[in-house]
C-alpha positions in Angstrom: 15.5 5.6 -17.0 16.1 5.3 -20.1 14.7 2.9 -23.2 15.0 2.6 -26.6 14.7 -0.7 -29.1 12.6 -2.3 -30.3 9.0 -2.5 -27.0 5.3 -3.3 -27.5 2.7 -0.3 -27.3 -0.4 -1.9 -25.2 -3.6 0.1 -26.6 -6.7 -0.5 -23.9 -10.1 0.7 -25.5 -13.1 0.8 -22.8 -15.7 2.7 -21.7 -15.5 5.3 -19.4 -18.5 4.0 -17.4 -16.6 0.8 -16.7 -15.0 0.2 -13.2 -13.3 -1.8 -11.1 -13.4 -2.4 -7.0 -15.3 1.9 -7.0 -13.1 3.1 -8.8 -12.6 4.3 -13.0 -10.9 1.2 -14.4 -9.0 3.5 -16.3 -8.2 4.9 -13.2 -7.3 1.6 -11.7 -5.5 0.3 -15.2 -2.5 2.9 -15.4 -2.1 2.6 -11.0 -1.9 -0.8 -11.0 0.9 -0.7 -14.1 2.6 2.3 -11.8 2.5 -0.9 -9.5 4.5 -3.3 -11.3 6.3 -0.5 -13.1 5.8 -0.1 -16.2 7.4 2.8 -18.3 4.3 5.1 -18.3 0.6 5.4 -18.8 -1.8 7.5 -20.5 -5.1 8.0 -21.1 -7.5 9.7 -23.9 -11.0 10.4 -23.9 -12.8 9.5 -27.0 -15.5 11.7 -28.7 -17.5 9.6 -30.7 -16.8 5.7 -31.0 -18.7 2.4 -31.5 -18.0 -1.3 -31.0 -19.2 -4.8 -29.8 -23.0 -4.1 -29.7 -22.8 -1.5 -32.6 -24.1 1.9 -30.2 -22.9 4.8 -31.3 -21.5 6.7 -27.7 -21.0 10.8 -29.0 -19.7 14.0 -27.1 -22.1 16.3 -29.2 -23.8 18.7 -26.8 -27.5 17.9 -27.0 -26.9 13.9 -26.3 -23.8 14.3 -23.4 -23.3 10.6 -22.9 -21.0 8.8 -20.4 -20.2 5.5 -22.7 -17.9 7.5 -24.3 -14.8 5.6 -25.4 -11.0 5.9 -22.8 -8.4 4.7 -24.6 -5.5 3.7 -22.2 -1.9 3.5 -24.1 1.1 1.5 -22.3 4.5 1.2 -23.9 7.5 -0.2 -22.6 9.4 -3.9 -23.1 8.3 -7.2 -24.1 9.4 -8.3 -21.0 7.1 -6.1 -19.0 3.8 -5.7 -21.6 3.8 -9.5 -21.8 4.0 -10.3 -17.9 0.8 -7.0 -17.2 -1.1 -9.3 -19.6 -2.5 -11.7 -17.5 -2.9 -8.8 -14.6 -5.2 -7.0 -17.7 -7.4 -9.1 -18.3 -8.7 -10.0 -14.5 -9.3 -6.4 -15.0 -11.3 -6.1 -18.5 -14.1 -8.0 -18.6 -15.3 -5.9 -22.2 -13.4 -4.0 -24.6 -10.4 -4.2 -27.0 -7.1 -4.4 -26.4 -4.3 -5.4 -28.4 0.0 -5.0 -29.0 2.3 -3.4 -31.5 5.5 -3.7 -32.6 7.6 -0.5 -31.7 10.5 1.5 -31.6 11.6 3.1 -28.7 13.5 6.3 -29.6 13.4 7.7 -26.4 12.2 7.2 -23.0 14.4 9.7 -20.3 13.6 11.9 -17.8 15.3 14.5 -16.3 17.1 13.9 -13.1 17.0 16.4 -10.0 20.3 17.5 -8.8 21.6 15.0 -6.4 19.2 12.9 -8.0 21.1 9.7 -9.7 20.5 8.2 -13.0 18.3 4.8 -12.9 
């Protein structure tokens, strides 16, 4: 699959302690994005944060937190991102969701011998 041109970056800020149906919320979001056919998703774990509650969460040695920030980034076309938003709204009870315009320069993968480009 090749994708180039204008797109959207969907960024979801949640806590690693958030869950959806007995699994980490970030895992559930990535699986659902995959099931919905989105181009890809990346989960990034933060080392320190604060948000709406103004509590600082940190990964310092003396104070290991289980509520560190997790950011899920998904880049795809506007239509696919917009179609995913109602699903995300159902899954995320607390957090921050942002969308940015991006220019996709290159999105492709290598094909195995005998495999056709899709």
